[in-house]
N, C-alpha and C positions, 0 to 999 in steps of 0.2 A: 351274482353281486349285478346290478342295477342303478342307474344313474336316475336323478330326480324328475328327469322325464321319461322315463323305463328306456325300457333296449340293453340289452348287455356291452359291458365295457368292455374295449380292447382285450386289457389282462385277462378277462373272462374268457375271452375266445380263445385267446393264443394260447393260453391252459389246455384249452380242451379239445386244441387242435393238437398242443407238444405231448398231450396225454396220449402216446402210441405204443406199438408194438415194437421193440428193438430186438434186434440179435436174430440169430439161424438157427434154426430149429439141429438140436445133435442128430448126426445120424447112430446112433448109439449112446444116449445119457452115458455122460463122466460120474461115476460115484462122486456124491456129494464132498467129500474132500479131497479127493484127488488133485494133486497140484497141477497147473498149467503155467505153457511155456510162455510170458508176455514179453512184447517188443511194443511199451504207447512212451510215445515222446510227450513231453512237457507242452499243452495247447491247449487250445478254449477248452472247458468243463463236458461241454456236449460232444464235442469231436472225440475227446477222451475215451467217453464213454460206450459211441459208437464203437468205438473199435474192441471195446473190453469186449461188449457184450459179441463182436465177431472172434473176438481170440477164445473166449471161455463158452462159447457157445450156448448162450444165458439169451434172455427175455430181460428186458429193463425198461421199466417205467419211470418216466422223471417230464419236468415243465423246460421246455425249450427256454422258452423267454427268463426263466431263472438262471439256469448251467451255461445259458452262453455267454457271461456277463463275469465269471470268473474262471479263474486259470488255475488245470486239475497240475499236479505231479506226473513225474515222467516214474512207469513204471516198468523195466527190465529185469527180467528173471523168471526165475520158475516158481512162482507160488500158489498156493490156494487163491479160489475165488474171492473166498473175504477179506481175507489180507489185503488182497490183491485193489479191491474198492476202497479199504480203508486206507492202501498207502498213494492212492489214484485221488480220493477226495481232502488228504490230508490239509488242511488248514484253507479252506472251500467255505466251511457253515454250512454245508452238506454231510450225513448221512446215508447210508445204506442200512436197507431193512429187506429179509428176504422175506419173502411172501408165499412162496412156495420151492417147492426142488429145485424149479431150473429160473426162477423169477424172485425179481429185488427191484423195489421201489425205493427212488432216493428221495431223501424231507429233505429241507432248510432244520438248522439245528435250533433256528428260531424264527417265527413269521418277522418276513419283513414288512418295517412300519417307518416311521416319521412321527413328527408330531408338530402340528399347530399352535404358534405363540402370536400373540398380539395384546393391541391396550383400544380401549374404548372412550369415547370421551366424550362430554355433556356439550351439548349445543353451545351452551358459553368458554366451553374450553376445557372446567374442570374435570374431575378425573370421575367417570361414572359405573359408578358402586354397583353392586348385584341386579349387573345388567344378564337376562336371559340369555346365554349363547350357543346355539343348534349346531349339530350336526347333522341334521335329515336323513343322507344315506347309510349314517350308524345307524338311528337314532339315541344318539347320544348328547345329554345335557348337559350345562352347568353354570355359575354365576362365576359373573368376574368379581375381583379384591377387590381392597379397599383405595388401590391406586386404578381401576379400571382394568388391571392386565387378564388375560385367562391363559391356559396351556391345555391342550387337548392332546395326548400321548395317544401311540398305537394306532396313529393314522395308517391306512395302508397307501400305499404309494400309488401318484394319480392322482386328475383334477379333481378338485372336490368343490363343493358348496356351502358355504357358513349363513348363519342367521343371526340377528340379534335384536332383542325387541326389548323397549323397558315402557313403562307406563309415562303416556304425554309427549314420544316419537314416534317418531314414522318406521315402521319397522328398518331393519338393514339387511340386507342380500349381497355375500361378496362369492362373484358366481372363478370359475378356473382357478381356484388356488391351486397353487403346482405342490406336491407333495412327492417327497423321492426318500428313500428306504434308508433308515441309518442317520436321516439327518432332519436340521431344525427349520421350516419355514416362518422367519419371521415376517410379518406381514406392515405394513406401515399401519400406525397408529389412525382410528376412523373416528369421525364427528357425526354422531348422531344428527340428527335433523327435527325440529320441534314438529308435531302435527297442529298444521293449522286448524281442521274440523275432525274432534273426537273421533268421527264415521270413518275416516279416511285410511282406509290401510293399504294401500298403497304401496309397495316397500321399494325402498331409494334403493338401488343397483348399485356398486362401485364392483369393479373387477379387480381379483385378489393380485397382488403384484409385493415377490417375497422382497424385501428390506435386505441390503447386504449391507449395513452399518457395526459395524466392527463397536464393541463395548467401550471400549478408548477411543471410538474416533468423537472428534470435539465440535463435529457439525450434527446440528440438532437439523435438520433441514428436511430431513422425510418423517417429521412429528408437525410440520406447521399446517395447517390447512391454506390450501391457495387461496388468494383473495384479491380482488377488485385493485387494480394499483399498489401490489403488494410485491414480493420481490419476481422478478422478470423470468429471471434464469430456473434453471433446473437444480433438480436439488443435487447439491454437488459431498461428496465423503474423502476423507483420506484416504480409505483403503482401495476409491478407484481405480481405471484408468489412467487417469491424469496427478500427478503429485502435486497435489491440494496443500495448502498448511491452512488449516483453518483455528481462529482464535475466537472462544466463545466467551458469553457474556462472565462466567464465571471469570476466567483468565483475567477479562478486562477489572471487573470488580476488586481483586486481590491485588492488582496494577498501582493504585493508588494514586495515580494520576488524575491532573484535572483537565487534560484536552487529550480526543484520539492520536493527531499528531505526535507527544510525545509516547502515546506508547507503540504505536507504531515507530516511532525510532526507537524505542530500547529490545524491543522483541520478533522484530523480523530482522533475521541475521541475511537475508538477502537484499538488505539495503543497504545508501552508503554509510559506513561508520561516521565518518569521518565531516560528513556534512550536518549545516546546523540551518533549522527552519529559521525561518526570519523571526521569530518572536524569540531566536534564543541569538540573533546575530545583530549584534548594538549597531554595530557598521553599515546595518542594510538602512534603505530609505523607510519611511513608515508607511506610505502608500504601496510598499511588496509584502504582498503577503502570496502562501502558494507551499505547498508541501515539498522545499526544494529536497528532501532525507529521501522523499521515498522512490528517488532513483532504483534499480536493482539492479543485480549484476555486472555491476561495471556503467553499465547506457546513460543516456541521459534522462534527467526529471520528466520531461516532455512525451518518454517512448514508454511511461509506465502508465496507462490507462487506468483510472478511480473511478468505480461506478458506486452507486448507492442505490441498493435494490435492482440491481441491474440496469440502472439509465445514468448515463454521463453525469458525472456530478461536474456542474458547471466550474468555467474556470472566471476568476477577477483578474482580468487585461486592463490596462492604463496604456495611454496611448502618449508617444513622445520618448526621450531620451530621459535617464536619469544619471546622473555620474557619465553621458558620455556610451551608454549603453539603454541597446531597447528592451523593453520588457512589457512588447505584446506576443510573446509565448510566454504562460508559466502553467504552471502543475498547478491543479486544482489542488482546495485550503481544504483541507480534511476536521480541521481545527473549528469548523463551520459547524458540524454534526453534534451535538450534543450527547454524552457518552450516557445518559440515562438510557435512551431510545435505541443504541447499539443491543443487536442481539450476538450479532459475529462478525466474524472476517473472513473473508474468503481470498487466500494468497494464491494463486497461480502463476509461480515463477517461471515462464516459460513464452515464447512466442506465441499470442492467442489469436493472431486477428478472423480464422473462422467463427469463434466462441461468443464474440464480443467486439461490438464497435467500437469503433477508434483506432482499430489496425494494433495493437499491442505487439511488443516491441523487445521488453524486456519481460512485461506480467501486466498480470490484471490484479484489483483488488476491488471485490465486492464487499460492501460495507452492507451486512444486512439489519435491516431495521427491524424492531422488536412488535410481534405480531400483536393484532388484535385480539389474544383468546382471555387477554384477563383484565372482561369485562367487572365494571362495579369494583373498584379497585383503587386507591390513591397510593400512592409511592414517594416519599420527598426525602432525599439523597443529598447529602453537604459532603464537601471534602476541602481540606485544609491543610497547604502542606507549607513549609520552613525549613530553613537550618539551622543546623544545630552549632553552627559556626558562634553565635555569637554576635550575631547582627540577625537584622530583621529585612527579608525578602520575600514574603508568604506569597502562596497564590492559593487561592480560595475557588469553590463552586458551589451553586447552588441549585438545581433541580425537582418543580414540582410536576408530579405527571399523573394523572387521572383520564381514568376512563369510566364509560358508564354505558348501558346497555335502555334501549328503552323499545318498547311497541312489543311485548315480548320477546326480544333478542333481534328480530327486524334491524333494528338501528345502533348502531354502537359510534360511540362520539369517543373519540381520546385527546389529551391536551394537554402541553407541555410547556412548559417555561424556565429557560435554563440564562442563570447568571454568572459570570466567572470574574475575576479581574488577578493579575497579575503585577506584583512590582521585581524588577531584573535586582541582580546584584550591582555592585559597581567599584569602581577601579580602586577606590578608598579599602573596599570590606575584603576584596579576592586579593589586590598588590601584584597581580601578576605582572604587569607594565614597569612596575618599580622595583622589582626582585632580578630585570633584567638591566644587567653590567649595559652603562649605554658609553657610547662611542663616544671621545673628547672629539667636537670636531675641529677642522680648519680653523683659524683666526677670520678670516674673512666669509664665512659657510652664515646664511641666516637662523639664529638658531632663536628655537619658541617654547619659553619658558613657564612659568611660574608667574615672574613678572616680568616687561619688557624689554630685553637683553639690545646692549648698543653696541657699535662698532666705528672703526673708521672707516674711511675708505680709499683705497692704494689708486696713485694717481696713475692716469692713462698713461704719460709715459714710464711709469715703472714695469718692472719686469714681471712678468707671471706669478713667480714666487718668492718676490722680494716682502720683507718686512713688512706692516703696516704701519704707517704712521702711526704716532702715540696721541694717545686721548685727552692726555690730563698733562699741564705745563710740568710737572715734574715726573720720571719715571719714562719706559719704555711701554708701559702697556697703553694694550689697542683698543681694548673692551673694556664692557662694563653691564651691568644691572641696575633697573629700578629698588632700589629698598625696599623689602616690604611695607606696604602701610601709607607708601610715601603720596602723597599729593599732586605732584609734580610743579612745587613752588618754592621749592627748597633749594634750588640753583645746583652752584658742583659742590655743594656742602653735604647734599643730599645723598652724592657719593662718595663721600670720603669711607674708605678703608673698604671700596671694595671695587679698588683699579685691580682689572684683571680677571674679576670673578663673573661669571656669566649663569645670570640661570639658569639650571639644567633641572629644574622642581618641575612637579604637574601644577598646571592651573587649576585652581579653585572658584567655580564658576558659583556665582549668588546663589544658587539652588541645589535642590539636592541630583539633577540630573543634568548631562550635556554630552553635547555630540562629539567632543575632540578625543580623538586616542590619546593625545596629550594632558588629557584632564580627568583630574580624580574623583568626577562623578561621572567620568565615561561610564555606560550601561552596559552590562551584558547581556544583553536581550531588549525588553520594549516593557514598556507600562503602556496596559491595555485595560479594556474594560472590555465586553461582550457582552449582549441580551439578545437571546436565540427564542422564539419562539414559535411553536406547532402546532398544529389540529390534525386531526383528519376524522371523516366522517364515513362510513362503510354504511350501505344501504340495502337489504335483501328488496327488491322491488319485485321480482317473482320469484318462484322456487327455483326458475333456469334466470334470470337474470341478477346481477349484484351489480351497482355503482358505488364509486368511491371520489370522496374531495381531500387533497392533502395540501395543504398549506405550511409553507415556513416563511419569517423573517427574519433577519439575522442582522443588527448593529453594534458597529465594532468602533471605538474611538482608540486611537492611540497615537504615543507622545512619546519624544525620548528626548526631553529638554531643552535646557540652552542651547542654540546655534552656536557653534564656537569659530569665528572668522580670522582665519591667520594670513597678516600682510607681514611684507616687508616695502616698509617705508622710511623716508629722506625726511634729513628735517633740517632746514635750507642753515646757512652760517648767521645769515642774516635775522633769522628768526628771533623774537623777544623769547620766546621758549627754551633758546638755545643755549645754556649754559658752555657749552664746550669749546666756542670761538674759530670751527668748522663743520662744516659740511660732513653728518652723520647720517648711519644707515640704523634704522630700528627695527626691531623684529618683534612683534607683541600678539598678543593674542585677545580677542574683543567678542563681547558679546552685546544682547540690546535688552537689558532686566529693564525699561519699560516698557517694554512687549509682553512681560510676565514668560516665566517657567514654559508651559504650556501654547506658546503662542504656534510654535510650529506643530500640528493637529493633523491628523488624518482621520476620517471617519470616511469609515465602510459601509456600504450597507447592501446585501443581498436579500432575494424575494424569490420562493418557487414555488408553480401550482403544479400539481399533476392532477391530473382528472381520468379515471380509470372504468374500464367496465369489464367483466368477467361473466363471458352466456354458457353455458353449459349444455351442451348437445348431446343426442344420444350417443351411445357407445362409448361412454369417457370420455367423448375429447372436451376440450374448454377452448373457448376462444376469449382471448383477454388484448386489450384496445386501449390505449392511453397515450394522452397527450399531457407534455409536461414546457413551460413556460418560467423562466429566468432571468433575471436582470439584477444587475451587478453595476452600482457606483461610487467610483471612489474618487472622493473630495476633499482636499490639501489644503489648508492656509497655512503659508512660511512662508519662509525667507529662500529666495534663489544664490544670493552672496552681496556683495558690495563692488562698488564702482571703483574703485581702485585708483583711477584718475581724479576723480575728485577728491576723494579720500585725503591724496595726497594737495588737492587745494586748501582743501578745509586748513591742512599744515602750515602750506605755505600762508598760510593769510590769518595765522594765530587764533584759529579759533577750534582747532585740536589741540587736544596736550597729549601729543605720541608720551610720555615720560611720567606719568600716574602709574602706583599701581593699581591695573583693571582692574584684577578680580575683588577689589576694594573701591573703587572709584568710576561711577559708568560713566557711556559718552556725554556729549553734549546735545541738545533736542537736534543739532543742525546735522549729526551723525544720522539719526530715525530719515528725518524730511531729506534730505542732501545725498545722501551715501547709499545706506541699504535700498538693495534695488528686492520686491516683494512680487510672489507669483500673482499673475493678475491686478493685485494692489492690494494695499495695507487695509487687514482687516474682511479682506473677502476668500470666498473660497472656491480655490477653482475646481473646474468638474474633469480631473485626469481620464476618469475612464467609466465610459457607459456603453458596457459590454453587455446581449443579448443573449438569448437562445432558444430557438425552436423544437424541441427533439420530439417525434411521432411514433409510435411502436405498435405493430400487430401481431400476435403472435397466436398458431394454431397448436394446443399442446394435449398429449395425449397421452398417460401417463402409465395408460395398462391397454397397452394398442396389441391386439393376438396377432403374432409373430410364426411363421414356422417353427421357431426355434424356441419359443414359449412367450412373455409378455414381455416386452420391450416399452419403451420410452420415444416419440416422435414430437421434437417443437418445430413446427416452418415458418417463419416471420419475413416482416421489413419492418428497416428501419429510415427515419428520415433524419436531418438535423439540418439544421441553416443559424448558425451563429454571424455577429454581429457588431463590428463597433464602431459608433460612431464618433465624428471627426472631430477635433479637439485644438484647438488655437494656445498656442505655448507663448502666452502673454508674460514680458516680466516688467515693469513700473515700477517709478518711484513713488513716494508717499505722495504727493501732489497728482497721482494719473498718469505722468507723463512718461512714454515710452522710454526704456531703456534702450532696446533694440527694436529690430523689422520684428514683428511673431512671428514663427515656424507655424506652419497650419499644417498638419497633420492631415488625410485623407480618410476619408472612411471606408470601411470594407465590409463587402458578405460573403461566407461562404456557404456552400448549398454541401451536401453531401446524404447519397444514399445507397440502403444497402441491402441485396435480398439473401437469405440466408437460410439453412436444414442441419439437424442435427439427430441423430436417432441413436439411441442404445439401448441394448438387449446382448440375450446368449448367442452365440455367433454357433454353437450347436446345441443341441436341446441337451439337458443337461443326463435326462437318461438313458440315452444315447451316445454315452463317453463311456470309456474304460473305468474300470472302478479306480485305478490312479491318478483320474483328473476328476474334478468335481463341479468346474464348472469355464467356460471359456466367454467374457463378456468386451465386447466392442464397444466404442464410439465412435464416429464419424462426423463429421461436420463440414463446411462447406460454404463461403460467402461470397458475394458478388458484391463491388463498392463501387460505385460510381459518382460521379462530382463534375460540378460543369465546364470540366477540362476534360478530355479524353484521354490524356497525360495519367491523373490520376487515379484514371477504371484498372481494377486488375480482378484476378479471383485467388483465393486461401482456400484453401483446405488442410484439416486436420484428421489426424487418424490415431489412433488408443485399442488396447485390448491389456487383457487381464489374464492370466490363465491359473485358477488356482490349483492347489491339488489338497488330497482332504490331508487335514492334519494342522491346518493354516496355516502350508506354506504357499504363495503365488507369487507370480512372473508379472511385471507390467512393463510398457513400453509405449513410446507415442512422435507420433511426428509432426509439428505445429510449425505454420509457416507463417508470417506476416509480410505483404509485397506494401509497404507502404510510401506516401508522398508527402515529406515532414507537412507541415501547419505552417503556411508561409505567415511573414509577418503580415500583422491585421492591419498595420497603416505605414507610411509610410511620411517622410516631410517632402511638404510641396512650397517651390514660389513663384507667386506668378510670372512668366514669363510676359516678354518683353511684348512689343507688338509685331513683330517678325512671327509671322504664321509657322505652324508648322513645326517648332522647338517644342521637345517635351520639356517635363519641370523638372528643374534642377535644384540642387541646392550646394551653398558654398559651406567647406568645412576644410580644416585645415591636415595638414598633413606633413609627413617629414619625407624628404625626398634624399635617400640613397648616392643617389645620383651626379646628386650639387652638392656635396658633403654637408648631410643632413640639415639642407635648408627647410623651415618652416614657413610652409604658404599656404593662402586657401586654394583650392582648387572645388570647380563644377565637378558635382557629383553625381548620378543620376542613379536607375535601377532599372533594370531589364528583366526578363524569364528567361532563362534559355530555353530557346525550340528543342531542342534534341536531350532535355533533362530524364534521365529514366529514372522509378522509383526506385525505393532500396529494398532490396531482398533477403528476408531471413530466416532460416529455417533453422527448428528448434528440433535437437533429436534428445529422447531420454530415455533409459530404460532403467527398470528399478527391479527391488527383489525386496518385498514382505512378509511378514511372518506373524501370525498372532494365535496365542493360545490360551487356555485355562477357562477354568472355573473359578476358583476362589481366588487363585492368584495369577491375575493377566497378565498376557504381555503382549505389545506391539513394538515391531519392530520394522522401519523401513530404511532402505536405502536406496538411492536413485545418481545415476550421472548423467549429467547434463550437458550434449554437444550443443554448441551455437555458432556459424557463421552468419554473418553481416557483411555482404557487398551492396557496391554502390553507395556508399552512406553519402548521402550531401550535407554539404557543405557550405556557411554564405559567405562569400569571397566579397568583406568588407574591403575597406578604402585600403585602410594599410595593408592589410595579408596582399591586396594585389599589386601595389605599391612593393613590398621586400621581395617579390617572388613576379616581378616583370618580364621574367623568362620566360615563367610558364604559361604568362597568360599578355603575349604582347598585347593583345586585342583590345585588352578592357585599358590599355593608358594612351591617351593621347598627348604630343607632344608638342611643343613647339621647336620652329626651324635651330637650330641650335646659335647661341650670338656665337661673335670675330671671335674665336681665340678656342670653345668650348669643341669638346671631342664629340662626334655624332654619338645620338642618343640621349643623350645630355639636355639638351634643352626644356623649357618651363613647362610642367605638363599643364595643357589647358581644358581635360576632364580626366576624369575617372566612370568607368564605367560596372557597378558594384552589382552580382550575379549569384546563384547559387552553383554548383557544380558535383558533380560526381566523383568524391575526393577520396574517403579513407574505404576501408576494409577492418572488416572484426574476428575476431575468433577467439570461442572461450571456451574453458570444459572447468566441472568439476562435479563436486559431488555433494551429495546433499543429504545428513542421516540421521533419522530417529529412532528413537524409544520411549516407551511410555508403557508404565507398571504401574496396575492398581492390586489392592489387596480391602476388598470391602466387611472385613470381618477383620480386621486388628485392632484391640483392644477397646472396642466398641464403637468405632468408626471408620474412617476408611483412610488408605492411605495409597498415596499415589508420588509419581517419582519418574521425571522423563528428562529426556537431553537432545540438543540439537546442535548439528556440527555441520559446516558448510567448509568445503575444502576446496580453492581453486587447485588445479595443476596446472591449467595454459588460460592466457591472455595474448593471445598478441593483438598490434594495432597498427595499421600503416595510413598516418594521416594522410599521407601527400602522393598520388599515381607514381612520383618518380626516385621516394623512397622505401626502404626496403620496410620488413612487419619488422614490428617494435618490442620484447617480449615484458610486457609490464612486470610481468615477475621477479624475473632476473636480472632486468636491464631497462626499470621505468623509464619515462622522458618525462612523467610530470602530467600530463595528459589526463590518466585516469588514476585515482588516489585508491587505491583496493591494498587491501587484506588478504592474505592467503587460507589465514583463520579464522573461524571466528563461533565461539559457541554460547546457546545458553543453555544453564541445566537447575534442577530443583527439585525438591519433595515438600509435601506439604501431606497432614493428620487435621482431620477432622470429623466433628458429629453433627448432632443435631444441633449443639450447645457449644461447642467451642473447635477452631479449627486454628491453625498452625501450620508456620513454612517456612523451607527458608530456599533463596532464589541466586543462581549464579551467571554472571558475565563473563566471558573470556574472548577480549580484542586480539589479536596475535600482532606482532612486531611488524610495520612497513618499513621495505626499504624504501630509499629517496632513490631519487637520481644525481648523479656524481657533483652535481652544478650546487648542493645544498651540503656536500657533506661536510665541509669544512665551516660552515655556520652552526650545524648542528654537532658536530664535535665525533659525530659517527657517520656512519653508514646507514642506519636506519631511527623510526624510534623503536622503544622498549615495549613488549606487549605490558596487556592492563588487566587486571583483574577487581573483577566488581561485586560483592555479596550484598544482597540485601533481605530481611527477614522481617513476618510479619505475625499478627493473633488475631483474635475473632473472637468475638462471643455474642451470641443472642442475649440479648435484656429481657426480653418480652415476657419470659419467665419468670419475672423478678415485678410486675404489673401485678397492679391490684385487681386490674378487671382479668376479663377472658381472655386470655395468652393465643387462646387458637387464632381467636378473630384479628390480632396483631404481630407486628414483628420490628424490629428493633434490634440490628446488629450494626454491631461498632469493631471497627477494625484500625487496628495502630501498627504502622508500618516503616522501617526506618528502612531506607537505600542507600547506597554504600555505606555499609556497617561499619567495614574496617579504617573509613577514609582516607582512603588509600588516594594521594595528589596521582594529576593526568600526567602523563608523562612527558618530557620536552620536547617540542616541536620548533625549532626557531621563525620556521617560514608559516605559521600561521596565519590565518587570513585578517584576523584582527592585532597581532601583534603581541598576541601574550603571550606567546612563548613558549607554550603547551599545543597537545590534542587531548582537545575535552572528547572525550566519549559519554554524551548526555549528560547530568545535569550540572550547569556553571555551581552551585551551588555545593556542591560535594556530597557530604551526609547532610540530609535532611530525613525528616519524619513529616508523615501523613496521617492526618486524624479524617476516617468516613464512617459517617451513621447513617444507614438506609431505617428509615419506618416505611411500613405498611400498613394499610387498615381499609 
């Protein structure tokens, strides 16, 4: 046998050398059937045959290369030579043939061979039919089928060369294709290149690389051609050494959702099950965005790295504080990515700093966009969802996608426009808060209800627990409330029959939405509209250079309805509006109807541009270069609140009547002009966030690298990132433009990081060198060096992973991944210009409660410093798993992985309240004045607090992650698929302070981590070309609560929750009057929460609903999806 370049193959040389005369000439020859005493132990067949020849005194001819890899049987006892050889070779696949009286020849029962399979695609990505495929060494030729597939059986083991030719295309030559006896070599799909010159016959050469993709693997990464500006990451599969989870386009389409955030919330069982993303959280401010539900495995949301095509998805950050909380550290918002552009979502739920930039701790989510292979196609997708609960809370999306190729396929353009709209359900429709039993408050408590509540004031000299004075001339009632519909002019008669009656009802605002928790119009979510535009241009400049430019622009408008302002005001005795003849307190809820329901509005704009280049180099090397620039603007028009002193002044002056039904009668003009406090000014938008990023990346990739152990993959590269949050002045003004208080100035900050990394994938040992009981040993090794403009943030993170595959489909895998993370610092901090004294650091005056002074509240100077000896967080994840995949007609894939994660030196921010509460731990952070006369030492007024970051916490978690997939492609003329996923935590320990012991969050939770011990998704579906239907299930195990919540909950845990969803699909194009082969029209109807199982009770949920929402607030919903392609 010779190779295409001439010369004998290694196998031919070994065969010639191994066909030797073995044995010892008998002194006197034994008779043909004379028994011989044998004592041959089980060993490799080549050694066993040598022992046989010596003991039987005969000659044996055999192939050393073939026989050394098989195990022979033991032969002990007295046997004839023929019988002894049969026993020796039993089960090896070889037989003995007697050529002469004392000579035997050993041959294989069948010639050892393998199979080469692959797929050929046309230049536009479509299936290449009737392409001629040649195996020159064996002079064999065949043609691809209608899907571009081909299979060459009975190929001898070794390295082979394959050629493919088609009219109008350059010849394709695939070299070094590894073929192993008894196994199938599945090649990666190859794309033919068009011939620019009809006389050009130079072949396009690639190196053969076997695809290890399982038939049930959800990844299609190996089927995509690499392009400029495309996915920077290497192809990932669920069956590789690392425990990836992959959701493909089919799964996303079947989900029936209108945003990617909702899909991840439903399907990613590693995510925080009880975390609500901002679009489903009515109590979250309009300016807050970010997929807060993507936190995985009990870690923080910012510890999950989110990528798009291997690049960091930019965050949308804002400066300043919202409700006393900083918001300049936010996770990215995946809802900005149109579903119609998503090809798959790759999730790696382990620390993976070596593989991806951003120092992932809890895991990585890489959202891979659709490649530009579907040229000259148009697709329109529309999805509409609404509740089946008898009210309207619709969500809808419309996506238009068009791809077109020019210049003979050398220039490809893709355009997309996506529009989404969502309206949330309200308290009126869901009634969660109304269903809760409201505790009757004390007589002197401020009570906010549908109408204003009135109470008398206890005299200063009275005892704290004494009864309040009576409110009316007759009787002892000290409380009352404004009658519904009252305009405040009816005097005491308007309160007749309402003696002692407080209004505990819910406020009904003038519009359909309002922000107050005590409002009937409180939204369980946000009303929002989003428009996203995407454009992509990819051009083949030369046969070796490809350039691309991608651009995305998104505009989102968010409303939460009327702002509801609560106030507890005093109505003086002398006021002409007071009919009670004494000073009283009035607790009321107020809105500003003249401003309009949508006055408080957030506008979020983001834009990103990616310029990419792909250079094809000799020997299958490719150089990928790209630059990404993004900018996000957050602008907000709305109210900051109300000036209660001015509000009270209006009452004192008789210009504001608090004894009217504020649901019906709005406030006077003076309330808008003098009391309300506007952000930046009335009718003006304040730019609360101006955040930009610059990302540069360079990759040198070889996906067919010749290694001593076979073809491998090498990825070398460097990343650079600069992110900047611009300064912001927090201005609060009255309607006339005068300042409510001194504006807080938030400084700008620029952060720069860069990294160098390398990753190699391949066989650890050549497959042909392995024993027969081993099929393959794969390895994945990566290392990343991360540096920043601070040396403390520099670190090195390695990753090691391996997979051992056995014949029959069984495999073991294990990995050690690390992350050394210096958390993203606050991108801005408040500053007040210091006085004339030089050397004084900028400080901010903030209120604190001092426990050493009987919880006295007062303002102190607060400044932030960086801790000089702060150490990076260190995380190490060890994973070990078992894989099994088998079957042809009935295919099954099962995987189970055990994951152990340890995190030490976790960094926490010590804010002013934490520093005061734990002053004994950090006395250097508190500066007190000398105690006054009679005060104990260490109890003087706090003059200054220093806030900082410190290494405080440790974590240790262990969990199992298992999955089972089944597929039958010939079930009743279609495909039957079934799946199951299970996450099971066995350990989760947290130490929040260095002086405290580890807390077992599973058995004795302290409330810091809301963890479900078990969570599962499962389902089955059947489909053919025209129809499809399926059922999905979700299981959320019970969650043990901290002991302080047991009394309110009435139990020690939240009960488990089940949800079932069903869908049906049909292809409508077959009923179209024109040619259906050119058009597609698919309709899907889906019902989520089919059984309408109510959410389990949780007394302390974040919005006071009294339930733990798992998924959509709307309960049972339906979705209609229609996709047209032409």
